[in-house]
C-alpha positions in Angstrom: 2.5 27.4 -81.1 5.4 24.9 -81.8 6.6 22.1 -79.5 9.7 24.0 -79.0 7.9 27.0 -77.7 5.9 24.8 -75.3 9.2 23.6 -73.9 10.7 27.0 -73.7 7.6 28.3 -71.8 8.4 26.0 -68.9 10.1 27.4 -65.8 13.2 25.7 -64.5 11.1 24.1 -61.8 8.4 22.9 -64.2 11.2 21.2 -66.2 12.7 19.6 -63.3 9.3 18.3 -62.1 8.5 16.9 -65.5 12.0 15.3 -65.9 11.5 13.6 -62.5 8.2 12.2 -63.3 9.2 11.3 -66.9 12.2 9.4 -65.4 10.2 7.7 -62.6 7.8 6.2 -65.1 10.8 5.2 -67.5 12.6 3.5 -64.6 9.6 1.8 -63.2 8.8 0.4 -66.7 12.6 -0.5 -67.0 12.4 -2.6 -64.0 9.2 -4.3 -65.3 10.4 -5.0 -68.8 13.7 -6.7 -67.4 11.5 -9.6 -66.6 10.0 -9.6 -70.0 13.2 -10.2 -71.7 14.4 -12.8 -68.9 11.4 -15.1 -69.1 13.1 -18.1 -70.8 16.2 -17.7 -68.8 14.3 -17.7 -65.6 12.3 -20.7 -66.6 15.5 -22.5 -67.4 17.1 -21.8 -64.1 14.1 -22.9 -62.1 13.5 -25.9 -64.3 10.0 -24.9 -65.4 8.1 -23.9 -68.4 7.7 -20.3 -69.9 3.9 -20.5 -68.9 4.8 -20.9 -65.3 7.2 -17.7 -65.3 4.7 -15.6 -67.2 2.7 -16.0 -63.8 5.1 -13.3 -62.6 3.9 -10.9 -65.2 0.3 -11.6 -64.1 1.0 -11.0 -60.5 2.8 -7.9 -61.2 0.0 -6.5 -63.3 -2.9 -7.8 -60.9 -1.4 -6.1 -57.9 -0.9 -2.7 -59.5 -4.4 -1.6 -58.6 -3.5 -2.0 -54.8 -0.5 0.2 -55.4 -2.5 2.8 -57.2 -4.9 3.1 -54.5 -2.6 3.1 -51.7 -0.1 5.5 -53.1 -2.8 7.7 -54.6 -4.4 8.2 -51.2 -1.0 8.9 -49.8 -0.4 11.6 -52.5 -4.0 13.1 -52.0 -3.3 13.3 -48.2 0.4 13.9 -47.8 1.5 15.3 -51.1 2.6 14.1 -54.5 6.4 14.7 -54.1 7.1 12.7 -50.8 4.8 9.9 -52.1 6.7 9.7 -55.4 10.0 9.4 -53.6 8.7 6.5 -51.3 7.4 4.9 -54.3 10.5 4.9 -56.2 12.6 3.6 -53.3 10.0 0.7 -52.9 10.1 -0.6 -56.4 13.8 -0.3 -56.6 14.3 -2.3 -53.4 11.9 -5.0 -54.6 13.7 -5.3 -57.9 17.0 -5.9 -56.3 15.4 -8.5 -54.0 14.2 -10.2 -57.1 17.7 -10.8 -58.2 18.4 -13.0 -54.9 15.2 -15.1 -55.2 16.2 -18.7 -54.4 13.2 -20.3 -56.0 10.2 -19.6 -58.5 7.8 -19.3 -55.6 9.9 -16.6 -53.8 10.4 -14.9 -57.1 6.6 -14.8 -57.7 5.9 -13.3 -54.3 8.6 -10.6 -55.0 7.0 -9.7 -58.2 3.6 -9.4 -56.7 5.0 -7.0 -54.2 6.8 -5.2 -57.0 3.5 -4.8 -58.7 2.0 -2.9 -55.7 5.0 -0.5 -55.9 4.8 -0.1 -59.6 1.1 0.5 -59.5 1.6 3.8 -57.5 4.0 5.5 -59.8 1.9 6.4 -62.8 -1.0 8.2 -61.0 1.2 10.1 -58.5 3.8 11.1 -61.2 1.1 12.2 -63.7 -0.8 14.3 -61.1 2.4 16.0 -60.0 3.4 16.6 -63.6 0.1 18.0 -65.0 -0.8 20.0 -62.0 2.6 21.7 -62.3 2.7 22.2 -66.1 0.7 24.9 -68.0 -2.3 23.6 -70.0 -0.8 24.8 -73.3 1.1 21.9 -75.0 -0.6 19.4 -72.6 -1.0 17.0 -75.3 2.7 17.0 -76.2 3.7 16.5 -72.6 1.2 13.8 -72.3 2.7 11.9 -75.1 6.1 12.4 -73.9 5.2 11.5 -70.3 3.5 8.3 -71.4 6.5 7.4 -73.6 8.6 7.2 -70.5 7.2 3.6 -70.4 8.5 3.0 -73.8 12.0 4.6 -72.8 12.0 2.0 -69.9 11.4 -0.8 -72.3 14.1 0.6 -74.7 16.7 0.7 -71.7 15.7 -2.9 -70.9 16.2 -3.9 -74.4 19.7 -2.2 -74.7 20.7 -3.9 -71.3 19.5 -7.3 -72.6 21.2 -7.1 -75.8 24.6 -5.9 -74.5 25.0 -7.3 -71.0 22.7 -10.3 -70.6 25.2 -12.8 -71.7 27.7 -11.4 -69.2 25.7 -10.9 -66.3 22.6 -13.2 -66.5 19.1 -12.5 -65.4 20.1 -12.0 -61.8 22.7 -9.4 -62.9 20.0 -7.5 -64.9 17.6 -7.4 -61.8 20.6 -5.9 -59.8 21.1 -3.1 -62.3 17.2 -2.6 -61.9 17.8 -1.2 -58.6 19.6 1.9 -59.8 16.3 4.0 -60.1 16.6 4.6 -56.5 19.1 7.3 -57.1 16.3 9.3 -58.9 15.1 10.2 -55.3 18.2 12.4 -54.9 16.9 14.6 -57.9 13.4 14.8 -56.6 14.5 15.7 -53.1 16.8 18.5 -54.3 15.2 19.8 -57.6 11.4 19.3 -57.3 8.7 21.3 -55.5 5.3 20.0 -54.4 2.5 20.3 -56.8 1.2 24.0 -56.7 -2.4 22.6 -57.1 -2.1 20.2 -54.0 -0.6 23.1 -52.0 -3.2 25.6 -52.6 -6.1 22.8 -52.2 -4.5 21.6 -49.1 -5.0 18.0 -50.2 -3.3 17.0 -47.1 -6.7 16.9 -45.4 -8.0 14.2 -47.7 -8.6 11.0 -45.8 -9.3 7.5 -47.1 -12.9 7.7 -46.7 -13.0 11.0 -48.5 -11.1 9.5 -51.3 -13.5 6.6 -51.5 -16.5 8.9 -51.3 -15.1 11.1 -54.2 -14.5 8.1 -56.3 -18.1 6.7 -55.6 -19.6 10.1 -56.5 -18.1 9.8 -59.9 -18.6 6.0 -60.3 -20.0 6.2 -64.0 -16.8 7.9 -65.3 -14.8 5.7 -63.2 -16.1 2.4 -64.6 -15.9 3.9 -68.1 -12.2 4.7 -67.4 -11.6 1.2 -66.1 -13.0 -0.3 -69.3 -11.0 2.1 -71.5 -7.8 1.1 -69.7 -8.6 -2.7 -70.0 -8.6 -2.2 -73.6 -5.4 0.0 -73.5 -3.5 -2.4 -71.3 -4.5 -5.3 -73.4 -3.2 -3.3 -76.3 0.3 -2.6 -75.0 0.9 -5.8 -73.1 -0.8 -7.9 -75.9 1.7 -6.6 -78.3 4.9 -6.3 -76.1 5.1 -8.8 -73.3 5.6 -12.0 -75.4 7.1 -10.4 -78.3 10.7 -11.1 -77.3 9.7 -14.6 -76.4 8.2 -14.9 -79.9 11.3 -13.8 -81.5 13.4 -16.3 -79.5 11.2 -19.5 -79.7 9.7 -19.1 -83.2 12.6 -17.5 -84.9 15.6 -18.6 -82.9 17.1 -15.2 -82.6 20.0 -14.5 -80.3 19.7 -12.0 -77.3 21.7 -9.6 -79.3 19.3 -9.7 -82.3 16.2 -9.6 -80.1 17.6 -6.6 -78.3 18.2 -4.8 -81.7 14.7 -5.5 -82.9 13.2 -4.3 -79.5 15.2 -1.2 -79.8 13.9 -0.4 -83.2 10.3 -1.0 -82.3 10.7 1.1 -79.0 11.9 4.0 -81.1 8.8 3.7 -83.1 6.8 3.6 -80.0 8.5 6.7 -78.5 7.9 8.7 -81.8 4.3 7.5 -82.0 3.4 8.5 -78.5 4.8 12.2 -79.0 3.5 12.5 -82.5 -0.2 11.6 -81.6 -0.1 13.2 -78.1 0.8 16.6 -79.8 -1.6 15.9 -82.7 -4.4 15.5 -80.2 -4.1 19.2 -79.2 -5.3 19.8 -82.8 -7.8 17.1 -83.8 -9.0 16.1 -80.2 -8.1 13.3 -77.7 -10.8 10.8 -79.0 -9.9 11.2 -82.7 -6.2 10.7 -82.1 -6.8 7.6 -80.1 -9.1 6.1 -82.6 -7.0 6.8 -85.7 -3.9 5.3 -84.2 -5.9 2.2 -82.8 -7.3 1.3 -86.2 -4.1 1.8 -87.9 -2.6 -1.1 -86.0 -4.7 -3.6 -88.0 -2.9 -3.1 -91.4 0.4 -3.6 -89.6 -0.2 -7.1 -88.5 1.1 -9.0 -91.5 4.4 -7.2 -91.5 4.7 -7.4 -87.6 3.6 -10.9 -86.9 4.1 -12.9 -90.1 7.6 -11.6 -91.5 10.4 -14.0 -91.4 13.7 -11.9 -91.3 14.9 -9.9 -88.3 14.9 -6.7 -90.5 11.3 -7.0 -91.6 10.2 -8.0 -88.1 11.8 -4.9 -86.7 10.2 -2.8 -89.4 6.8 -4.4 -88.5 7.4 -3.8 -84.8 8.4 -0.2 -85.4 5.0 0.5 -87.3 3.0 -1.5 -85.0 4.3 0.2 -81.7 4.2 3.6 -83.3 0.3 3.1 -83.6 -0.1 1.4 -80.3 1.9 3.9 -78.3 0.5 6.7 -80.4 -3.0 5.9 -79.0 -1.3 5.6 -75.6 0.3 9.0 -75.8 -3.0 10.8 -75.5 -4.0 9.0 -72.3 -2.1 10.8 -69.4 -3.8 14.1 -70.4 -7.1 12.4 -71.3 -7.5 10.6 -68.0 -6.4 13.6 -65.9 -8.8 15.9 -67.7 -11.6 13.5 -67.0 -10.9 12.9 -63.4 -12.4 15.0 -60.5 -10.0 17.4 -58.9 -10.2 16.3 -55.4 -9.1 12.7 -56.1 -6.8 13.3 -59.0 -3.8 11.5 -57.7 -6.1 8.4 -57.0 -8.8 8.4 -59.6 -6.9 8.1 -62.9 -4.2 5.9 -61.6 -6.6 3.6 -59.8 -8.8 3.2 -62.9 -5.6 2.8 -65.1 -4.3 -0.2 -62.7 -7.9 -1.9 -62.5 -7.8 -2.0 -66.1 -4.4 -3.6 -65.9 -5.8 -6.0 -63.4 -8.6 -7.0 -65.9 -5.9 -7.5 -68.6 -3.3 -9.1 -66.4 -3.8 -12.6 -67.6 -3.1 -11.5 -71.0 0.5 -13.0 -71.2 -0.5 -16.2 -69.6 -3.6 -16.7 -72.0 -1.4 -15.9 -75.0 1.3 -18.3 -74.1 -1.2 -21.0 -73.2 -3.2 -20.6 -76.2 -0.2 -20.6 -78.6 1.0 -23.7 -76.8 -2.3 -25.6 -76.8 -3.7 -24.5 -80.2 -1.0 -23.5 -82.5 1.9 -25.8 -81.5 3.9 -23.0 -79.8 3.6 -20.7 -82.7 2.9 -17.2 -81.2 2.1 -15.3 -84.6 -1.6 -16.2 -84.8 -2.3 -15.4 -81.2 -0.4 -11.9 -81.5 -2.5 -11.1 -84.6 -5.9 -11.9 -83.2 -5.0 -10.0 -80.0 -4.3 -6.8 -82.1 -7.6 -7.1 -84.1 -9.9 -7.7 -81.0 -8.3 -5.0 -78.9 -8.0 -2.3 -81.5 -11.9 -2.7 -82.1 -12.5 -2.7 -78.4 -10.4 0.5 -77.8 -12.1 2.3 -80.8 -15.7 1.5 -79.7 -14.9 2.4 -75.9 -13.3 5.7 -76.9 -16.2 6.6 -79.2 -18.6 6.1 -76.3 -16.7 8.3 -73.8 -16.5 12.0 -73.3 -13.6 14.5 -73.9 -12.4 17.3 -71.8 -9.3 18.7 -73.6 -7.9 21.8 -72.1 -9.7 21.3 -68.7 -8.2 23.4 -65.9 -5.9 21.1 -63.7 -4.7 23.9 -61.4 -7.0 23.1 -58.4 -7.7 20.0 -56.2 -11.2 20.8 -55.4 
């Protein structure tokens, strides 16, 4: 069955639901990556070093598990749809507030709160999507949904490359409040998850969610470790790459934006390709193949000198990194217990994020203290170590491709 057939099989409501979940994740990531492109500008305005501003990245990532748990419990008790709307409004308002931060201290607090809101979107959106979609073609839709994250990065890159010199970092954060408009689409075009409605998930209370998670503690801890590896993979290759291009190569915002657009196109294609391929070769094989293929890409990606070659290296690297990631939404939901599906995978995802949240700070500090501000060696070693970790962890885990996600009990 082709990808086109998988798409045609969807009902209008299924298409609307998937579109809303995809856009929710895309715009959430868009708001996050605006910060990534503006690290140097924010540091200049607040008269501090880049390392101090990267703490904002750390706080955002570190608080995401709180949001995953809180919004996940809301979704298991009150429904996926209303929780998703509240979540999108929350991260949009906090993005706007960040534009008016009068000091670095206030900015860091706002980014921490933004992290709570950002942490809730993935688990709730993925649960709503996969409980609504048919299991046929789940791998393709997994890859496409996850790459909403890349689309957000791509949108941020386009915005940075075209408007940054005109609006500055504060203007970019103001534009980042626009995702709130997505709530109108969800309110008018999206229904509640059929699985949640049939299972009456509204009866789930916090203690029941905790009990359901504890009852499956082994798989939960495994998923946390797996997501630590995956988040180290994505953030370790993305968060400081624009800074690397600016500080070590002296590229302009327009050039950095173009390079980022190229490697995000690679990421988008990789996630969809490997997500769909996982339907044929299995989730684990697809992840492992993509992870190991990042290692040969390192010389082109980290040690090239021209913008063209760095863009090509970025394309190849992110094709593989996000290729592995494209399998994750389906893989985590298939491995999660039905009664806590909105909480379990998202909470594990964001706890993994917490464990990896110091990544940008450590990379920046290591480059500054040991390599004279050169980021290439640090980026290279990050890929080698994390690719091996992801491979070993994935090999040790289970697989449940094609699991029934139509129930919440």
